[in-house]
N, C-alpha and C positions, 0 to 999 in steps of 0.2 A: 425726677424719679431715679433712684439709685440702682434698682434691679434691672437686669437685661434678660432677654429670652434665654441666652446661654446659661445664665445663672439658674433659671428655673429648670432647664434641661439637666443641669448637673445635679441639683437636689433630687429630682425625680429618679435619675439614674443610680445615684448612690443609695437611695432609699430602697430601690428595687433589688440591687445585687449585694449591698452591704459592705462594699470596699471600693477604694479609689482605683485600684488596679483593674478590676472587672468593669467599673464604670467608664474608665478610660478606653477599654476595648470597644465598648458600645458607642461611645462618642468620638472615637478615633483621635484621642488625645493621650499624651503621656500622663503617668501618675503625678509627675512633678508639676505639670501644667494644671491638672485638676486641683492638686493640693494648694497651689497658689491662688486659683480662683476661689476655692472654698474659704481660704483665709481672707480674701478680698470681700467676699459676700458678708462674712461674719463681722468683719471690721466696719463695713458700711452700715450694717443693721445694729451693731452693738450688742449682739447676742449669739451665743453658740447654737449651732443648728444640729450638730452631731456629737455624740459622745462615743469613745472607743470602749467596747466591752469585749474583752478577749481580742480576737482577730477581726471582729465585726464592728462597723459603725452603725450606731442606732440613733434614731431621731430624739432630739430634746423636745419639750412642749412647743418651743418656738419653731423648731424644724417641722413638727407635724402641722402647725398652723400654716406655715409657708408651703408645705407640700400640697395641702388641700387646694390652695389657690393655684399652685403651679400646675397641677394636673388639669384644673378647669381651664386655665389660660391656654396651655399647650393643646388641649383637645380642641378648643375653639379656633386656634390658629390653624391647626391641621385641617379642620373642616373648611375654613375660608380658603385655604390654599387649594384644596380639592375642587371647590366650587369655581374658583377663578380659572384654574387649569381647564375645567370642563367648559367654561364660558369660551375660552379660547378655541377649543376643539369644535364647539358648536357655533362659532361666530356669533357669540352672544355678547350683550353689553348694553350700556345706556349712552345715548347721545343727547346732550343737553344743548338746545339750539335757541338762538335769538336772531332778530334782524334789526337793522338800524332805522327801518321805516315801517310804520304800522300797516301801511297798505300791502307790504310784501306778504303778510300773513294770509292775504286773500288767495294767493296761488299755491300755498304750501299743501293744502289737503289733498289735491289730486296727485301730487308728487309723493306724498306719504303712502298713499295706496300702493303705488308701484314699488316703493322701497320696502314696504312690509312683506310683500310677496317674496322678495329676494332675501331679506333678513328678518324672518319672523320673530327671531329671538333678541332682536335689538330694539330696545324701548326708546322711542324718540320723545323727549320732553321739551315742549316749547315754553321758553322762559320770557314772557312778555315784560316782566319787570326789569329785565336787563336791556330793553330796547334803547333806553336813554344813554346807557354807558356800556356798550358791548365790549370795547377793548379792555376797559378797566376790569370788567367781570371775567373776561378771558384770563387776564393775567392773575386774578385772584383765585382762579380755579373753580369759579361758580358756574361757568358754562364751558362747553367744549368747542362750539362752532358758532361763528357769527357771520351773518351776511351784511357787509358794510360797504358804504360808498365814501366814507371819510378815509384820509390817508392813515396807513398803518406802518409805522417806522420802527416799532420795537423788534429787536433782533430775536426775541424769544418766540415770536410768532411767525408762522408761515402763511402766505396768502396765495390765492389763485383767482384770476379773473373769470367770472362765470357769465356776465352779460353786461351790456350797457344800454342806456335809454336816455330820454330827454324829458325835463320838466317843462310843462307848458301852461300858459295861463288859460284857465277855463272860465268861460263867460256865457251869458244868456245869448240866444240868437239875436236879440234885439239890442245888445250892448254895442256901444261904439267900437270896441275893439274887434268885434266880429267882421267889420268892414275893412280891417287893416290886414296887412301881410304879417306884421309882428307888432309886439308891444315894447315901446321904449321904456327904460327904467324910470325915467322922469314922470311918465304917465301914471305910474302906480301911486304917485303921491296923492292923487285925488280919489282913490278907491278905498272901498272897505274890503279888507283881505281876511278870508276865513282860513285859519290854520288849526292843526292839531295842538292840543295842550300838552305841555306848557309852551306858551309862545316863545319863552326864552331859549327853548332848544330847537326852534324852527331853523332848519338849514337855509331856507330861502331868505329869511330875515337876517340871520347872523352872517351869512357868507356873501350875499348878493345885495339886498336892498339897503340895509343899514349902512354898509361901507360905501355905497354909492350915493348916500344922502337922499335915498328914495323911499323914506319911511311912509307907509300908507296912511291915509287920513284916519282910518279906523282899523284896528286889528281885533278880530273876534275869534275866540277859541271854540272850536266845535269838535267833539270827540269822534263822531263817525263820519266816514266818507259819504254815506248815503244822505246824511243830514246836510253835509257841505254842498253836495250837488243839488239838493232841492232848494237850498237858499240861492245858489247860483242861477238855477233855472228861473227862479222868481225875480231875478234881476236885482237882488239885494246886496250883491257884492261879487267878488271874484275870488278864485282860488288858484294856486299853483300846484298842479298834480302831474303824475305820470299818466299819459294817455291810456296805457294798459289797464290802469286801475279803474277807469270809467268807460272803457271801450264800447260797451253796449249803448250807453247814452250818446256817445259820439256818433256811432253808426246810425242811431235813430234820429239824429239831428236835434236832440233835446238840448244839448249844450254844444258849444263851439270851442275848439282848442287853437290857441295862437302862440307861436314861439315868443319867449321872453328875450328880447333883443334880436337883432337881425342874424346873429350867429347861433342863437339858441342857448339853452342851459343844459349842458350834457353831464351825465354822471357815468362812472365806471364802478360796477358792483363787484366785489370780491368776497370770497369765502376766506375767513381768517380763523386760524386755530393754533394751538401750541404745536411746536415743530414735531414733537414726538407723536402726536395724534395724526399728523399728516401722513405717517407711514402705515396707519391702521387701515385694513382693507375695507371695513364697513364705513369708515369715514371718507375714504377716497371715492368709493362708489356712490355715496350720498352726494358728493360734490359733482360727480359725473351727471347724476340725475338733475341736479340744480342747473347745470349748463344746458342739458338737453331739454328741460321743461321750463326754462326761463320765460317770463311773460312776454318777452320780445323775440323769442326764438323764431317765430314764424312770420314776423313782420319787420319792416325796416327798423334799424336801430333808432332808439328814441331817447332814454333818460339817464342821468348820473347825479349823486349827492346823498346826503343823509336824510334826516327827516324833512318833510316838505313844509 
């Protein structure tokens, strides 16, 4: 596109006052500078925009056509500027959010209730579609904030630790693992493992089991946590989940959690965002709430990692 906002402002100013001198006073530019800009515009467009009639500049048909569009564009830009400045004064905006683990969405609603009381004019949009590629979508500008457990090394992003937890093997009360203090990686080879789809993006498989040569005998994709736990309760297989995601079932004794390896499988969750957004007050305070209301905030530290 050859035209710039300054060109539109020039055409509108000259049309209003009829001379480059008075237009220069309005735009705080010299007559020489405006004359150069006008020649530049006409050269780019290949058409004269003004004709000199006596001491006054008048629009040509091409100039009239451009002026109509210029006024519309400048009016829209002015309106947008006012709206954005007002948003800043009212602490308003949009916060597009995703997490790297589907179970994290379970504890967001109570947090959002607190947040909306403090920032009623900030719209929080949860982008579930970005769950599989949060960092990629942050860099593409598709989201503003991601809760991740994978490493974030890109210097364009800022990160802040918000909580940590532990992934544990969930089994039926009657499963052999329920009698053990922990589960060895090699023991997973004989099991049916339930994971969220797509299994190719399962963090437990990609980062832990497959590299250790502990591929489960069967891997089944199940979309919902509730369905996974029902299958586990029935003794049809095992799952690797964060205890906070199924705490009521653990408290009731419906299923049993055991560490994966003697050391356990720990994760550190971070809030990741573009560096510029890290300075915005309503983003900082959202992260404060994340830290205060993290699922493990009131119990011993448990889990770390991406998708389970």
